[in-house]
C-alpha positions in Angstrom: 48.9 -68.3 -15.9 50.2 -66.0 -13.3 49.3 -66.0 -9.6 47.1 -62.9 -8.6 47.2 -61.2 -5.5 43.7 -60.5 -4.2 42.9 -58.1 -1.3 41.1 -60.1 1.2 38.6 -58.6 3.8 36.5 -59.8 6.7 33.4 -61.6 5.6 34.9 -62.5 2.2 32.8 -65.8 2.2 29.3 -66.1 3.5 26.6 -68.5 2.5 24.8 -65.7 0.9 27.8 -65.1 -1.4 27.9 -68.6 -2.8 26.6 -69.3 -6.2 25.5 -72.6 -7.8 22.5 -74.7 -8.7 21.5 -75.2 -5.1 21.5 -71.5 -3.8 18.1 -70.4 -5.2 16.2 -71.5 -2.0 16.1 -69.5 1.1 18.1 -70.9 4.2 15.9 -72.9 6.2 16.0 -74.0 9.8 18.4 -77.0 10.6 15.7 -79.5 11.2 15.3 -81.2 7.9 17.6 -84.1 8.6 21.2 -85.3 9.0 24.1 -85.7 6.5 27.1 -87.7 7.8 30.3 -86.8 6.2 33.5 -88.7 6.9 37.1 -87.4 6.5 40.5 -87.7 8.3 40.0 -85.5 11.2 42.3 -83.0 12.4 42.9 -79.4 11.4 41.2 -80.1 8.0 38.0 -81.2 9.5 38.0 -78.1 11.7 38.4 -75.8 8.8 35.8 -77.9 6.9 33.2 -77.5 9.6 34.0 -73.6 10.0 33.6 -73.0 6.3 31.8 -75.9 4.2 29.6 -77.1 6.9 28.6 -73.8 8.1 27.5 -72.7 4.7 25.7 -76.0 3.8 23.7 -76.0 7.1 22.6 -72.4 6.5 21.7 -73.0 2.9 19.9 -76.2 3.2 18.5 -76.5 6.8 20.4 -79.9 7.2 22.9 -80.6 9.8 26.3 -82.2 9.4 27.8 -84.8 11.4 31.4 -85.0 10.9 33.0 -88.6 11.4 36.5 -89.9 10.9 38.4 -91.7 9.8 37.0 -93.2 6.2 37.8 -96.8 7.0 37.2 -99.0 3.8 36.4 -102.0 6.0 33.6 -100.1 7.8 31.9 -98.9 4.6 32.1 -102.4 3.4 30.4 -103.7 6.5 27.9 -101.0 6.3 26.9 -101.8 2.8 26.9 -105.3 3.1 24.7 -105.3 6.3 22.3 -102.9 4.6 22.8 -100.5 7.4 24.5 -97.5 5.9 25.0 -94.7 8.3 27.7 -92.8 6.4 26.7 -90.7 3.4 29.7 -88.8 1.9 33.3 -89.8 2.5 36.4 -88.1 1.5 39.3 -90.7 0.8 42.5 -91.4 -1.3 42.7 -93.1 -4.7 43.9 -96.4 -3.6 40.8 -96.7 -1.0 38.5 -95.7 -3.9 39.9 -98.4 -6.0 39.4 -100.9 -3.3 35.9 -99.9 -2.5 35.0 -100.0 -6.5 36.3 -103.7 -6.4 33.6 -104.4 -3.7 30.9 -102.1 -5.5 30.6 -100.0 -2.3 30.1 -96.6 -3.9 27.4 -94.7 -5.9 28.5 -92.8 -9.1 29.1 -89.0 -8.7 26.2 -86.9 -10.1 27.9 -84.4 -12.1 24.8 -82.8 -13.5 24.4 -81.5 -9.8 27.8 -79.7 -9.6 28.0 -76.1 -10.7 29.5 -76.1 -14.2 31.9 -73.0 -13.5 33.4 -74.9 -10.6 33.7 -78.0 -12.4 35.5 -76.3 -15.3 38.3 -75.3 -13.1 38.9 -78.7 -11.6 41.5 -81.1 -13.5 40.0 -83.6 -15.6 42.2 -86.2 -13.8 40.2 -85.5 -10.6 36.8 -86.0 -12.3 36.2 -89.9 -12.0 33.0 -91.6 -12.1 33.0 -92.5 -8.6 35.3 -89.9 -7.0 35.6 -86.1 -7.2 39.0 -84.4 -6.0 38.8 -82.0 -3.2 42.0 -81.5 -1.5 45.5 -82.2 -3.4 48.8 -83.2 -2.1 52.0 -84.5 -3.7 54.9 -86.5 -2.9 57.9 -84.1 -3.0 61.4 -83.4 -2.3 61.3 -82.3 1.2 64.5 -81.2 2.9 65.9 -79.6 6.3 66.6 -76.0 5.1 69.3 -75.5 7.6 71.3 -78.5 6.4 70.6 -78.2 2.8 70.3 -74.6 1.4 67.7 -74.4 -1.4 70.5 -72.9 -4.0 72.7 -76.0 -3.4 70.2 -78.8 -2.8 70.8 -80.5 -6.0 74.6 -81.6 -5.2 74.4 -81.2 -1.3 75.4 -84.5 0.5 73.6 -85.8 3.6 71.4 -88.8 4.7 68.1 -89.6 2.8 64.8 -90.8 3.9 62.5 -93.0 1.9 59.3 -94.7 2.6 58.8 -98.3 3.5 55.5 -99.9 4.6 52.9 -97.4 6.0 50.4 -98.4 3.2 52.5 -96.6 0.4 53.5 -98.4 -2.7 57.2 -98.1 -3.8 58.0 -94.8 -5.3 59.1 -96.3 -8.8 58.1 -93.0 -10.3 60.6 -91.1 -8.3 63.2 -93.9 -9.3 62.5 -93.3 -12.9 62.7 -89.6 -12.7 66.1 -89.9 -11.0 67.1 -92.2 -14.0 66.2 -89.6 -16.4 62.8 -90.5 -17.7 60.6 -87.4 -18.5 57.3 -86.7 -16.5 55.2 -87.1 -19.5 56.9 -90.4 -20.4 56.5 -92.1 -17.2 53.5 -94.2 -17.9 53.2 -97.1 -18.3 56.3 -97.6 -15.8 59.2 -99.4 -16.9 59.5 -101.5 -13.8 62.5 -103.3 -14.3 64.3 -100.1 -15.1 62.9 -98.6 -12.0 64.1 -101.4 -9.7 67.5 -101.0 -11.2 67.6 -97.5 -10.2 66.1 -98.3 -6.7 69.3 -100.5 -6.2 71.5 -97.4 -7.0 69.6 -95.3 -4.7 69.4 -97.7 -1.9 72.9 -96.8 -0.4 71.9 -93.3 0.0 69.1 -94.0 2.4 70.2 -93.8 5.9 66.6 -93.9 7.2 63.6 -95.7 6.0 60.3 -94.3 7.2 57.0 -95.9 8.0 54.8 -93.0 8.1 54.9 -89.7 6.6 54.7 -88.3 10.1 57.9 -90.1 11.0 59.5 -88.7 7.7 58.7 -85.2 8.9 60.2 -86.0 12.4 63.4 -87.2 10.7 63.8 -84.1 8.7 62.9 -81.7 11.6 65.4 -83.2 13.8 68.3 -83.2 11.2 68.6 -87.0 11.3 68.2 -86.9 7.5 68.9 -84.0 5.1 66.3 -84.8 2.4 63.4 -87.2 1.8 60.5 -88.0 -0.4 57.4 -87.5 1.4 54.0 -85.7 1.3 54.8 -82.0 0.7 51.8 -80.5 2.5 53.0 -82.1 5.7 56.3 -80.6 5.3 54.7 -77.0 4.9 52.7 -77.6 8.0 55.8 -78.3 9.8 57.4 -75.4 8.4 54.4 -73.0 9.5 55.1 -74.4 13.0 58.6 -73.3 12.8 60.5 -76.5 11.8 63.6 -76.0 9.6 61.9 -77.7 6.5 60.9 -76.6 3.0 59.6 -78.3 -0.2 60.7 -78.4 -3.7 57.9 -79.1 -6.0 59.9 -79.9 -9.0 58.8 -83.5 -10.5 56.4 -83.9 -7.6 53.6 -86.7 -7.7 50.3 -85.2 -7.4 47.4 -87.2 -5.8 44.0 -86.2 -4.3 41.7 -87.1 -1.4 38.2 -87.3 -3.2 34.7 -86.9 -2.4 32.7 -90.2 -2.7 29.4 -91.2 -2.1 28.6 -94.6 -0.2 26.4 -97.0 -1.8 23.1 -96.5 -0.1 23.5 -93.0 0.7 20.3 -91.9 2.2 19.7 -88.6 0.2 21.9 -88.4 -2.9 20.6 -85.1 -3.7 21.5 -83.6 -0.6 24.7 -85.4 -0.6 25.7 -83.9 -3.9 24.7 -80.4 -2.5 27.4 -80.8 0.2 29.9 -81.6 -2.2 29.0 -78.8 -4.6 29.4 -76.4 -1.8 32.7 -77.9 -0.8 34.1 -77.2 -4.4 33.4 -73.4 -4.0 36.7 -71.7 -4.8 36.2 -69.2 -1.8 35.7 -71.8 0.6 38.6 -73.9 -0.7 40.8 -70.7 -0.5 39.8 -70.1 3.2 40.5 -73.8 4.0 44.0 -73.6 2.3 44.8 -70.6 4.5 44.6 -72.8 7.4 45.8 -76.3 6.3 48.3 -76.4 3.3 46.4 -78.8 1.0 46.1 -77.8 -2.7 42.7 -76.6 -3.4 41.4 -78.7 -6.4 39.4 -75.6 -7.9 42.1 -73.5 -9.5 39.6 -70.5 -9.0 40.7 -70.7 -5.3 43.9 -69.0 -6.2 42.0 -65.7 -7.0 41.6 -65.5 -3.3 45.0 -66.3 -2.2 48.0 -64.2 -2.1 51.2 -65.2 -3.9 53.0 -66.0 -0.6 50.0 -68.4 0.4 49.9 -70.0 -3.1 53.6 -70.5 -3.2 53.1 -73.3 -0.3 50.3 -75.1 -2.1 50.8 -78.1 -4.5 48.1 -76.7 -6.8 49.4 -73.3 -7.4 49.8 -72.2 -11.0 53.4 -72.1 -10.4 53.9 -75.4 -8.7 51.3 -77.6 -10.5 53.0 -77.1 -13.9 56.2 -78.8 -12.6 54.5 -81.7 -11.4 52.5 -84.7 -12.7 49.5 -86.7 -11.7 49.7 -90.2 -10.0 48.3 -92.6 -12.6 46.2 -94.6 -10.2 44.6 -96.5 -13.2 47.9 -98.0 -14.0 48.5 -99.0 -10.3 45.2 -100.5 -10.1 44.7 -102.4 -13.2 45.2 -106.2 -12.8 47.9 -107.9 -15.0 47.9 -111.4 -16.3 48.3 -112.9 -12.8 45.4 -111.2 -11.5 47.3 -108.9 -9.2 47.5 -105.1 -9.7 50.7 -103.5 -9.9 50.1 -102.0 -6.3 49.8 -105.4 -5.1 52.6 -107.0 -7.1 55.1 -104.3 -6.7 54.2 -104.0 -2.9 55.1 -107.7 -2.5 58.3 -107.2 -4.5 59.1 -104.0 -2.4 58.9 -106.1 0.8 61.3 -108.9 -0.3 63.6 -106.2 -1.8 63.9 -104.7 1.7 64.7 -108.1 3.3 67.0 -109.4 0.8 69.4 -106.2 0.2 
């Protein structure tokens, strides 16, 4: 599949141009009710409001209140108290698994999603209780001044790797470094991964506790290369930082739309999600915030240069693999999930070494 250059013009996306099962009615006055949508805030929410929220409000007559962040504890308190004020949330896979454990979500109504859009969303993102919207990946992110791209496979310099910050140990990266093919990673060979972690440890000169810190370390040249979220690196690059991203063997993950259990109007909530999956709207958002669109049709509305910096472009996605969250969230014989048990092992490993 090749990237296609598509000329973009002003007014490329309007509510009237959208297609799908919910656009057979005339736009109504915005007085029918309110839908509360919860995301992560920041630039992405600004773009979401400008494009998706505006189209939804014009098409349906409902108003949207954006809230942030999608705290799992808050969802739990709402559902258990029976006082649910959030309708739709966008959150990551670990949070989805945590909420499913406590039965805090409603299943996605896939019959309410435009079939053409759904066909262009990877099956890995179509879960019973979660539907992928924005895609990121854990990539090799490097200082482009200190490590020229043509030489980065052998270029020396300090490395940074994650510790804490809510991120599980990057055992997949360790196995890839030890020669395991991407399509043979799962189920993870845990002991082999930890042996490789022992070998990689001396190369790490800085351990980061947040992805923002990783980008700061790379931008300042305190380290040369790291394993962190590529879209954050691209955002810094667009702001002038000497950073670039290598997508080879990246670990793809998603932030997903979910319905809070007790959602006040499931039909309207699904209408919002359907609009958010429109490829033209996802393309417009990606032009402003470098998360990969979940709908591959979005790349028909993005230039090759724009697509090059997105995790899900046809050229980048083929060189990456999907994070197997089912493996990480399935309890073992001890009743703990790998995320729990390996997180505990990671903490001990950091102290003992």
